[in-house]
N, C-alpha and C positions, 0 to 999 in steps of 0.2 A: 445492424452491425455497428459496433461502438469501439472505443479505444481505451487503453488502460490508464489514461492520465486523469488529472483532476477535472472531472466533467464540467462542474459548475453549470453555466448556462450555455456553454460553447458548442453544444452538439449541433445546433442549427444556426444558419446565418441570419438570425434575427436578434436584435438587441432589445433588452427590457426597456420599457418606458413606464415607470411606476410614478404616478403623480404624487406630490407631497401630500395632497389631501387624502389619498388612499393610505399612505403610511400613517398619518395621524389617526385615520379611522381605525387602522389595525391596533394602534396603541391604546385606543379607548375601549376596544371590544374584540375579543378573539373571534366572535361570530362573524365579524366583518372581514375575516381573513379570506373569505371567498372572493371578495372584490379584488384583492391582491392577486390571487391565483388566476382569476379570469383575465385580468389585465396582462398577465404574463403567459396566457394560454398558448401562444404560438411558439414558445421556446421550451427548452429542456425541462424547466421547473414549472411550466404551465400545467394546470390541472393537478396541483399538488394534492397528495392524499389527504382527505379530510372528510369526516362525518360519513353520512350514508352514501354519498357519491362514490367514495373510495371502495366501500364494501361492495356496492353494486358492480363497480368496474372489475372486481376480482372474483365475483360470485361464480362465474362459469368455470374459472380455473380451479377454484377450491372444490366445487362440486365434482369436477372431473377427478381430482385427486382422491376424494372420498370414495367415489364409485370404484376407481381402480384399486384403491387400498382394500375395499371390501372383497374384490375378486382375487386378491393375492392368497396363495396357499403357502404357508410356512412349514418348513421341515427343520427340526433341530436335532443335533446329535453330538456326542462326545467321542473324540478319537485321540488316543495317546495324550489324554489329559487336556486337550483343547476343545473348546466349544465351536461348533460350526452351524451355520444356518443357510438354507436355500430359499431364496426369495426372488420373485420375478424371473425365475429361471436361472438365476446367478447364485453361485456358491461363495460364501464369505466365511472367514474365521470371525467369531464373535468374541469381543473383548469387553469384559465388565470389571467394575471396581466398586466394592461395597462403600467406599468413601465418596463415590460420585454416583449415587443411585439414580439420578435423573439422566445419566448419560451412558452410552455404550459405543463401541467402535465396531464397524463391519469392515473387514480387511481382505483384500485379495493381492496377488503378486503378479503384476503385469511385466512384460518384457519389451515394451515399446520404447521408442525414442533413443535409448541407450541400453541395449541388451547386455552390455559388458558389466553393468553394475546391478546390485540388488535393488529392487524397487518394491514399494508397497503403495496401494491406493485404496480408496473406499470412502466410508462416511462416518462422521460423528453423528449419532442419532441422539436427539434430545426428546424427553418425554412430552414436551409441548408441541411436537410435530415438526421440529426443525431437523434438517439433515445437511451437514456441512461436508463438502467434498474435499479430499486432499490427495496429493501425489508426492511420494517421497523417493529420493534417489540417494544411494550411498555415495560417499566420496570415491572418486577415481583413484585417490592416493591414500593408502593406509587408513581405511575407514575406522578401524579400531582405535586410532589415535586422533582422528580429525574432529573438529568442533561440529556442532549441530546448529544450523541456521533455519529460521522460519522466514520465508519471503511472502510479502503481501503487496499486491497492487492496490490502487486507491479507488477513485471515482468521486464519491462513494458509489459502490455498485459494480465495480469492475473486477473481472476474474484474474486471480494470480496465475492461472494457466496461460494467460496472455503473456505475462512476464516470462514464463517458462519457454514458450515457443517463439517469442518475438524478441526477447532481451537476453536472458542470462541462464537459460536452462541447458541441459545436455544436448539438445537438438533444436534445430530451427525448421519451421515449416517452409516448404518450397513448392514450386511447380503448381501455383495456384491453389494450394491446399491438398494436393493429391499425394504428397509424400513429405518426408522429413530427411534432414541430413545432420550428421554429427556436428557439434559446435565446439571448436577447440578452446574457446575462452569461457566455457561454462563455469559457473560458480560452484559446481560440485567437483572441480579439479582438486580442491583441498578442503572441502567441507561437505559433510552430509547435509542435505537440504530438503525442506518440506515446502511445498507450494499449497497454500490453503485458500479455498474459496469461502470467504466470509464477508459480511454476515449472510444470513439465510437468503436464498433466492439469487445469489451471485454465482455466475458460471453454471456448474453442475449441482450446486447446492439448491435445495428445494424445501418447501413446506407442504405437509400433507393435511394441515388443518387451518391454513390461513394465518398461522403465526408469523409475525414480522418483527424486525428489529429496526429502530430508527435513531439510535444514539450510540456513540462510540463506547461509553462506559458499559452499556449493556452488552454490546458485541464482545468486549474484552473478557467478560465473565465466561462466555462460551469458548473463547480461544484458550483461556486458562485450563478449562476442563479438558479440552482436546489435548493440550500439552501433557497434562497429568496422565491421561489414559494412554497416550502414545508412549510415554517413557515407562509406564508400568508394563506395557506389552513388550517393549524393546529396551530393557534395562541397560543394554550395552552402550547406549547413548546418554544415559541419565547423568553420568558424572562428567561428561564433556562440557566445555564452555558452550553456553547457549546464546545465540545472537538473534535479535529481531531486526530484520531489514525490511523497510517499507517505503514505498514510493508514493509521491503525490499526496493524496488524501491520507495515505499511510503515515504522513507526518502528524496526523491526529490519532490514527489508530495505534501506532506503536507506543507513544508515551502512555496511553491509557492501558494497553496490555502490559507494558513494562511496570507500570504502577501497581496493577493488580498482582502480578507475580511478586514484586518486591514486598508488598504488604502481606501476602499469603506466606512468603518465606519467613517474615518476622513473626507472624502468628505461630508458624510451625516451630520456630525456635523456642517460643514460650510454652506452647502446648503441642507436643508431638502427637500426630494422629496416624493410626495404622492405615497403610495404603496410600498416604499422601507423601509425595517426594519433594524435597527441596530442589527447586529449579535453579541450576547454576547459571543464572543470568549474568552474562559477561559484558554485553554491549547492546546499545541501540544504534541502528544505522538508518538515517533519514535521507532518502534519495529524492532530490527536487521536491521536498515536502512543503506542505502548508501546515505550520505549527503555531506561529504567533501572528494571527491575522492583523492585529493592530499595527505591528511594525511592517509586515510584509506587504499588505495592500497599500500602505502609504508609500512604498518604494516603487510602485508601478510607474508614476510619471518620470522618476529619475532613470529607471531602466529603459523605458521606451523612448525617452527624449535624449538622454546623455549616455546610454550604455554602448556596448561594443557594436551593436547592430541596431542603430536608431531607426524608428519607424516613421519619424516626422522630420522634414527637412530642416526646420528651424527650432532649436530647443527653447527659444524664447517666443516662438510664434503663437498663433491663436490656439492651435490644438493643445500644445503643451501647457499653455497658461490656463486653459479651461480644465485640463486634467488636474493640475496642481490645486485649483480652486475647490475641487471636490474632496481633497484629503481631510481638511479639518472636520467636516460633517461626518465623513466616514469614520474617523477615529473617535469622535464623540459617541457615535452609535455603538461602535465596538466596545468602547470603554464601559458603556451601559450594560452591554452583554457580559463583559468580564465581571462587573460589579454585582449583577443580579442573577445571571445564569438562568434566564427563563426565556421561553418562547416569546413572551411579550416584548423583550428587549433584543433578543438575538435575531429573530426573523427580519425585522426592519433593517438591521445592520447588514445582513447578508444580501438582502434585496438591493439596498442603496449602493453599497460598496461595489458589488460585482457589476451592476448595471452601469454605474457612472464611471468606474475606473477601468474595468475590463471590456466593457462594451465598445469603446472606441478602438481598442486593439483589434477586436474581431472585425470591425468594419473596414479595416485596412485591407483585408483579403489575404493576409499572411497566415501561415500555419502558426497558431499561438504557442504550440509546443516546440516549434523550431522556426524562429522568425527569419532565418536565412532563406526560407522556402515559401513560395506561394502555395495556396491550397486550391486545387481544382477538384471539387467534390464529385464531379461527374466521372473523374478518373480515379481519384484517390480515396473515395468514400466519404461519408459524412463527417469524419473526423481526421481526414487528411492522410491516412495510412492505409494503402490498399492491402497490406499484409494482414490487417485485422480480419478481413473477409476470408483470407486463407486459413487463419486459425480456426474460424468457425466451421469452415468446410471440413477440415481434418478432424476436429473434435466431434462433429456430428456424423462422422462415418460409423456405420453399424459395427464394424470390426473394432474400431477404437473404443466405442462404448462398452462392448462386451469385455474387452481386455482390461478395462479400467474398473469394471464392476458397476457401471452406470446403467440404470434401467433404460430399456430401449425407447420408451416414450419421452424421455427427457430431451430437451433441445438446449444446446449450448449457445449462450450469448456472451460476447466479450464484455458487455456492460449492460446492466439492467436499469433503465431509466426510472422505473417505479421505486427501486431502492434509493436511487439518487434523490428523487423528489421527497421521499419519506424523511430522509436525513435533513434535507433542506427545510422541510416544514417544522423541524424542531430547532432550526438555527444552529445545528451541530457544527457547521463548518466555520463559524466565527468565534468558537470558544477557545480559550487559552490552553492548548495542550502543552505549551512550553513550561507552564507553571508546575507540571507534574514531574519534570525532569531533575531539578536540583536535589531532592532527597536521594534519588538513584545515584547521581554523579557523586554526591558526598559520601555515599556508602560503597563506592568503588566500581559502579557500573559505568563503563566507558561510553562516550558519545561521539559518533562520527556523523557529520552532516556534509553532504556533497551536492553540488548543483552544476548542471551544464550551463554555460554562459550564453546559449542561444535560446533558452527557454523563457517565454514571457509569462507563462501561467504561474510558476513559483520561482521567480527569478533569483539569481545568485546574490544580487545586491541585498534584497530583503532577508534572505537566509543568513548571510553573514552579519547583518545588523542585529537580528534577534539573538544571535549567539553572543555578540558583544554585550548585549544588554543583560543576558541571563546571569542571575546571581547564584554562585556556588563556590566551592572551595578553591577553584582555579580561575575565578572571574578576573581578579586583578592581573594575573599572569597572562590570561588570554587577551585582555584589553591592551596590554603592552606589546603583545606579539605582532610581528609583521609577516606578510606573505613571503614565502620562499618557493623557488621552483621545485616542481615535483617531476622526476624523471623516471620513466618506466624501466623495469628491470630487463624485460625481454627485448624491446626495440631501442631502448635508450633515447626515447623521444621526450621532449618537454610536454607533458600531458596537461599541465595546469599549474596551479600554485596552492600551497597549503599553509595553514596556521595551526600549529599543534603545540599543546602544553601538557605538562605532566610527563612522568617517565624519565625525566632527566636526559632526554635525547637518546635514550637507549631502547625506546619502544615507539609504537605508533601513536602514543599519547593517550591521555585520559579524556581530553576534549579537543577535537580536531575538526577543522573546516577545510574542504577542498573545493576549489573552483576548477571545473573541467573545461578545457578549451575545446571549441568547435563541437559542442554537444548540445542537444536540446533536452527536452523533458525526460526522454528515455535514454539516459547516458549509455547503458550497455548496448543499445541498438546503434547509436551513432559512433561510439568509441569503445568497441568491445575489448581491445587490448588494455586500454587505460582503465576501464571499469574493473576488469579482472585483476589487474595489478593492484589497484586501490583496495579492492575487497580482500584479496589474498594477504596482502601485507597487514591490513587491519586485523583480520581474525587471527593471524599468527603473530601479531604484535611486533612486526618488523618495521623499523623507522621509515617514514615516508620522505624524509628530507634528505636521505642519502641517495646518490646516484648508483648505477649498477657497479661501477668500479669500486667505489667506497664500500658498498655493502658486501661485496664479495670477500673483502678482507676480514669481515666480522663473522662470517658463517663458514662452518666446515662442510655442511651439506645444505641444499636448498631448503628454505623455509623452516629452519630450526629443527630439522630431524624427522620430518614426516615421511621422507622417502628413504 
C-alpha cells in the first residue's frame, strides 16, 4: 500500500547511504550501477531495474499475462455504427482512429462514485502491450459549457484514482474502504474531468508483454494519443478549454505532456491531418510539484530550518548547518544533469541530493508530506495515510472492477514501486521540466503553481523560487509582484496568498503562484474548500485577488455564466 505523493525514497524508514566512491564508480562505468542499487537495497529505490535481474524479477508476471491473454476469447460486432468488443467477460465500446493506428480505446459507462453525472471508464490500448486505465466524470454544472481537465497524480508510479478517491474527485472512500460518500468540493463541480493512470503499470494500467515506460517524455506521447482518441470519441468536449492538473511528480509529467500537445498543435497548424484534433490547451496546473530540482532541492534547508513549521530547534545548529553544506554539491550534480541530460550525470544527482537533503527530514519521524504530523506507520501505513489502504480495498472489490471495465485478475495498487525505480534508474526526477514551460506561456498557455505550506517533499519556498527564476514574457512583472491575501468565495476565509500577473487584474492571471495555508502535499485533502475555490476560479478565469464581496459586484451569475 502506497500513497500519491512524490515517492522518492521515502516509502521506507531507511535513509540512503551512498559512499562517494560508489558515485565515482558509477560515473566511470554504467556497469557499476549495480553497486549503487545494492547499497540502496533497503529503501524504495533499492534493487533498481537493470539488466537481467530486472527481467527475471518480472518474468513470472509477464508469463502470467501471456498465458491469460492466450485464453481470452474476443467477440467483436457493430451496432448502430459503433464498434463493440467483449473481452474477459466484459463488454466495451471500441474506439479507433486511423491517424493513431497504434492505439485504441475500450470504453464502458459506470455509475459508481457519483451516479448523478455521466461517466466513462476503460483503457487506452497500445500495440506494444500497454493498457492505460482512465475514469471520466462530467461536470455537475453545465457540462456542455464546462472546461475539460486531466488530473494526474505523481510518484512516479502512483495512481490518479487515489487523487479521485482521496483528494478531489466526486466521492471519497469511507468506512475502511467498504463504501464511498459524495464529496461536495469535487473538482467536477465546474469542470469535466479525467483521471488517468499513467504510465503503464500504474493503478489499474497494465502491460501484457512486459513493455515498460521509464521517462516522462515517452510517457507524454501515450498521454497525447489518449487525449486525441478521447476527444475524437467525445467531440462535445473538443472545443472546450483543456487543463492539465498534476500533483507532485506531476510537476515533471505535466510540462512534458503540455510540451507535446503544444508542438503537435503547431505541426497541425502547418500540416493539417485528417482525424487529428487541435487540443485547446488552456493551462498547466502544478500542485505541490517537483519541476526545477536545481532550485527546489536547494530550498530544503531553508524550509525545514526557517519555514513555518521548522523541524530543527536551532536554524543555525548542527543539523541545519550540515544540511546547508550539502547544497553546493547537489546543485553541481543537478547542473551536470541539466547540461548533459544523461543517466551518467542524472542518476548520481538524484542519489546524492535525495539522500543528503531529504534523508535527514525522514529521520525526524514526521510525515514528510505534512510536517505538522508525526507518522506512526503501524497505524497510518507505510506512507503515513491510512486512507490509502481504504482506496485499495474499494478499488479491488469485484463489483467495482466489473463496473469500471477492469479485468477481474487485476490488482489495484495506489503506487507501484517498480515504476518508481525504473524512472529513478534514468535520473528522470532531476531533469529540468521547468525549461519546457516558457514556450507555452509565451503562446498564451496559462500557468498556475500552488503548494501547501506544510509540505516538506515539494515545499512552497522552492516552488515560488523557481517561478521567480523562470524566463518568459511575464517574468519581469512576476519578479516585481508581491503576495496578496487570497480569500475563498464560499467561506470568506484567508486560505493563503497569491502572486498573479497578466490579465490586467481582471482574470486569474497568466502566471500565478499560490501558497496554501495549513495544507500539506495533498492540498485538496487538507483544505478541500480552498483547493476547490482555487481550481474553480482558475479554470473559469475569475480573479484570485478579490474577496467574496468585491467579486460579487463583478459577476451577474456565479462563475461567469456556467449556471
